[in-house]
Steps between C-alpha positions, in 0.01 A plus 500: 500500500136485394372237256157554348425757768591271792793546736695186600478367853875437511787688334870417497741787446847417371794737523782431255845595625709367214431377147725286282423518131527191286463432132129523413534202265612282791179580690287431195675169433476392864122464492491676837179684410324193361316317782474189279880467520506503882540167682162403643623340822766741626271711719205397712159647421369801692257261672784270609691798645185622677452150647824546697370830638147370568538127574140476627368571148472211256716517189188456284335805662817705455533394135143615440564827685821575307369386161635764254174673406375498861836629625491786247150589620627507861790729411287750314171498688345842518 
């Protein structure tokens, strides 16, 4: 789980009990792996989710805290 010599602060382990195979071409055509094809407004940001857990924090402070490069630094601090 190490990245560049740093262990993550949080790890999620997933156990798969059953797998259903599908045509590989269907997955490629779906654009599922292309973030540019994902709808932008379907899910709230990490900061917006955190706001519900920590309502005393301002959304601006949470957005700064969970900014992608800062968040990556938090996950892999050594």
